N, C-alpha and C positions, 0 to 999 in steps of 0.2 A: 405299735402300729395306729392305734387311735390318736395319739399326739401328732402323727406326721399328717393325717386327715385332718385334723383341728388346725395344724399349722398353715396348711394349705388354704383352708377357708379364710383365717385370718389375715393371709397375705393378699387373699382374693378381695376380701372387704376392704383391705388398707389401700388396693388400687383403686376400688370404686370411690373411696372417701376421697383418695387425691384427686380424681376425675372431678367428682362434684364439689370439693371444697374448694379446688384451685383453678382447674382449668376452665371450667363453666364461668364463675365469677368475673376471671379474667378476660374470657371471651365476651361475655356480656358488656363489661366496662368498656372494651374497645368498640364494641357496636354503638352503644350510647353516646360515646364521645365522638364519633363520626358522624352519626346523625346531628348531634348538636351542633357540631362545627358545620355542618352542611345546611342545615336549615334554619339555626337560629343564632348561633353567635359565632364570630371568628376573632383573632387576635391580630393587632396591626402594630408595628413598629414606627416610630415617627423618624423621617429619615432627614428633615431639614428644619431650619429655623423658622419657616413661614407661619407657623401658629405660636410662636412666642408671644407673650408669656403665658398663653394657655396651656401649650403643650410645648415640651422641650425635645431637644434632640436625644435620641434613644428612649424616650419614654414608650411605655407599652401600655395598649388599651385592649379592652374587650367591647365589641363593636356587635350590635344587634342588626340582624338581616333586615332590610326595610321591605316590606311587602304592600303597604298601603301609602301611595304618595300623598293623600289628601291628609293625613297625620302630621306630615313634615311641616315646621314652623321656622319662621325667619329667626336665625340666630342659632340653629341646630348645627352641630358639626358633624358633618357626613364624609363617608369614603365614598368615592366614585370612580368611574374609569373615564380617562380622556382620550376619545380616540385619536386627538389632534397629537397628543404626547406620546401615545402608547403606553401608558401606565396609569396605576391606580392613584389615587391623590386625597389627601383629607385637609378640606377648608370649610369655612363657616358659610352656611347658607344666608344669601342677602337677599336675592330676589326671587321671588315664585313667578307663575306662568301669568303674564298680563300686568306686572309691575313695571313701572316707569323709574328707571335708577338715574340720578344725577349726583356724580362726584365734583364737588367744587373746595379747590384748595385740601383735598383728603377729607373732606367732610361729606358723609353719605346721605342722600336725601332718597326717600322711597315714597313714590306716590305722593310729592311734594311737601312730606314729613321729614324733619331730621332724625335720622337713626341714632338712638342712645346708645354709645358703643364703649362700654367702661373696661370692655375686654383688650383694647387696641394695646400693642406693642410700641412699636415705632411708627408714629404718623408719617405721612409724606404730604405733597402739596399736587397731588394726581387731579385732573380734572377730566371728565367724560360723561357721556349720555347714552343709556341704554333703555332699549324697551324688549322686555324679555316675550319671547313667543309663547303660544301656548303649548303646553309638553315639556317645556325647556325651564332652567333653572340658571342662576347667576352666583358664582361664589367668589370670596376674598379670603386672604389669609388674614390672620389677625396683627401679624408683622408686616405691617402694609409697605414699609421700605424695601423689605427684602423678597417680599412674596410674588412669586410667578403665578398671577391668579387669571380670572375672566378679562380682567383687565387689559391683559396682555396677549391674550391668544387670538388667534384669526377668528375663530368662532368664540365668542364668549360665552357661548351657552351650552351647558350640559343636558342631554336628553334624561327624562326621568328614568328610562329603563337601564340607564347607566349608574344609578345610583344604587349601591351595595348595601351601605349599612350607616346606621347613625352609632357615633362614640358615645358610650355611656360610662364606662368605670375605667380608672387609670389604674393598673395593677403594679405599675415599677414607673419610678422607684417606688419601694415600699413604703417609704415616709410619705409620700403624698398619695397613698391608696385613698381611693373614694370616687364619688359621683362626680363626672365632668359637668363643668357649668358653661 
């Protein structure tokens, strides 16, 4: 009789252990992953050749959410939403609010100074001038010959509130794992 009582206690303890050993940690991991994805980072897949050679088609990146626009720097690779195109894009930040951009035979000048762009893929011979309004940003792809970026949009500027995140780490392909420059 006593062995049946002990067996029931052991069964109850095993069920309790299963819950605390498995269900609670898995539940917490799911909640933590959701919160990190919602408020800190998210993963993106590169769909086009517009950022070659820095980023290639099918590269996967971790992107940190942007909460303070004052910390953005020219040259940052950002993910943003384009109302005009109705999709999220990833491009390099070239123009900050108030900047005067001049592109002459594919060479970019910001506020009269030539921008050193050692990350350019295939250059082009584009010409154009832009003055970035307050609260707006100007973006170009690294593969200028094929990139459909600010130069070709009806409205070449992106609202600061549409900037979603900054590319930080390339996670795939694994052979190229590391910080994005």
